[in-house]
C-alpha positions in Angstrom: 0.0 0.0 0.0 1.1 3.5 -0.6 -0.1 7.0 -0.8 2.9 8.9 -2.1 3.2 12.5 -3.0 6.1 14.8 -2.7 6.6 18.1 -0.9 5.7 21.2 -2.9 8.0 21.9 -5.8 10.8 24.4 -5.2 10.4 26.0 -8.6 8.6 29.2 -7.8 7.8 30.1 -11.5 6.2 26.7 -12.2 2.5 27.0 -12.9 0.4 24.6 -11.0 -2.1 22.8 -13.2 -5.7 23.0 -11.8 -7.9 20.0 -12.0 -11.6 20.1 -13.0 -14.1 17.3 -12.3 -14.1 16.3 -16.0 -10.3 15.9 -15.9 -10.8 12.5 -14.2 -10.7 9.5 -16.5 -10.2 5.8 -16.0 -6.7 5.0 -17.2 -6.6 2.8 -20.3 -3.2 1.4 -21.2 -2.8 1.6 -25.0 0.9 1.2 -25.6 4.3 0.2 -24.2 5.3 3.8 -24.7 2.5 4.9 -22.4 3.6 2.4 -19.7 7.2 3.7 -20.0 6.1 7.3 -19.6 4.1 6.5 -16.5 7.0 4.5 -14.9 9.4 7.4 -15.7 7.0 9.9 -14.1 6.5 7.7 -11.1 10.3 7.2 -10.6 10.9 11.0 -10.9 8.6 11.9 -8.0 10.8 12.9 -5.1 8.8 11.2 -2.3 8.8 7.9 -0.5 6.8 5.5 -2.6 6.4 1.8 -3.5 9.2 0.1 -5.5 8.6 1.0 -9.2 8.4 -2.7 -10.0 5.5 -3.2 -7.7 3.8 -0.1 -9.3 4.5 -1.6 -12.7 2.9 -4.9 -11.7 -0.3 -3.1 -10.4 -0.4 -1.0 -13.6 0.0 -3.8 -16.1 -0.3 -7.4 -14.8 -2.6 -7.5 -11.8 -6.3 -7.5 -12.2 -7.0 -6.2 -8.7 -6.1 -2.6 -9.4 -8.0 0.4 -10.8 -6.3 3.6 -12.0 -7.9 7.0 -12.5 -5.9 9.5 -14.5 -6.1 13.1 -13.1 -5.6 15.3 -16.2 -1.9 15.0 -17.0 -0.8 15.6 -13.4 -1.1 12.3 -11.6 -3.0 9.1 -10.7 -5.4 8.2 -8.0 -5.7 4.4 -7.7 -6.8 1.4 -5.8 -4.7 -1.8 -5.5 -5.4 -5.2 -3.9 -9.1 -4.7 -4.5 -11.3 -7.4 -2.9 -14.9 -6.8 -4.0 -17.3 -6.1 -1.2 -14.4 -6.1 1.3 -11.4 -3.8 1.1 -8.9 -2.1 -1.2 -5.7 -0.1 -0.8 -6.0 3.6 -1.7 -3.1 5.4 -3.4 -2.4 8.7 -5.0 0.5 10.4 -6.7 0.9 13.8 -8.4 3.8 14.2 -10.8 4.6 17.7 -9.6 4.1 16.9 -5.9 1.5 19.7 -5.4 -1.5 18.9 -3.2 -3.9 21.7 -4.0 -7.5 21.9 -3.0 -8.8 21.0 -6.5 -6.7 17.8 -6.3 -8.0 17.0 -2.9 -11.5 17.4 -4.4 -10.5 15.0 -7.1 -9.3 12.5 -4.5 -12.7 12.8 -2.8 -14.5 12.2 -6.0 -12.5 9.0 -6.8 -13.1 7.7 -3.3 -16.8 8.1 -3.7 -16.8 6.4 -7.1 -14.6 3.6 -5.7 -17.0 2.8 -2.9 -19.9 2.7 -5.3 -18.2 0.8 -8.1 -16.6 -2.0 -6.1 -19.2 -2.3 -3.3 -16.5 -1.7 -0.7 -17.3 -1.3 3.0 -13.8 0.2 3.7 -10.6 1.6 2.1 -7.2 1.3 3.6 -4.1 3.5 3.0 -0.5 3.3 4.2 1.9 6.2 4.0 5.5 6.5 5.3 5.9 8.4 8.5 8.3 10.6 6.6 5.6 12.0 4.3 3.5 14.5 6.3 1.8 16.1 3.2 0.2 12.8 2.2 -0.8 12.0 5.8 -2.5 15.4 6.0 -4.4 14.8 2.7 -5.6 11.4 3.9 -7.1 13.0 7.1 -8.5 15.9 5.1 -10.5 13.6 2.8 -11.8 11.6 5.8 -9.4 8.8 6.5 -8.9 7.9 10.1 -5.6 7.0 11.7 -5.7 3.3 12.6 -2.1 2.6 13.7 1.6 2.3 12.9 3.5 -0.6 11.5 7.0 -0.2 12.8 9.6 -0.2 10.1 6.7 -1.1 7.7 7.8 1.0 4.8 10.6 -0.8 3.0 13.1 1.9 2.1 16.7 2.1 3.3 16.7 2.5 6.2 13.1 1.3 6.8 10.6 3.8 8.3 7.3 3.4 10.1 4.2 3.0 7.9 1.2 4.9 9.2 -2.1 3.1 8.5 -5.3 4.9 7.8 -8.8 3.6 7.1 -12.1 4.9 5.8 -15.5 3.2 6.2 -18.2 3.6 3.6 -20.3 5.7 6.0 -17.3 8.1 6.4 -16.8 8.6 2.7 -16.8 12.1 1.3 -19.8 11.3 -1.0 -22.0 10.7 2.1 -20.5 13.7 3.9 -21.9 16.2 1.4 -24.7 18.4 2.7 -28.1 17.4 1.8 -30.0 19.7 -0.5 -32.4 22.2 1.2 -36.1 21.6 0.6 
């Protein structure tokens, strides 16, 4: 499990791409070139994340993963999906920015994931050394569930912080009801 993202970019003049609701599309792998580009972008993100080979397996070989492309700025995805039971929630933005529009995109994907896969819960793990991703998880409704000591396999290993979200805690259910 992973929920990587990097700290904000140090390039002050870099324009941050804003995400609109219609910028979310289920990822369709159409070529080896596309896979290569995604792996290159994944490896270039300066943040703790899963081994690129594990990411590649989820992207291409495993049938228990679902990827949503966020414009041309990142991916929000589920891995280890067990229908009607659980899935591991992940996100990565190529430029490392975690802006409010991207948080809204994460909420939208979470709502769709609960509906599409009939999940009663989602899980997420993030390295202790990645406070921005930890903050986003709590901002979208995930609840801290615990720590796996040295659970994030980097050198040296760091603690993995585990979060969970139940269906009734999902952002789609947290929206205000329309006034009558």
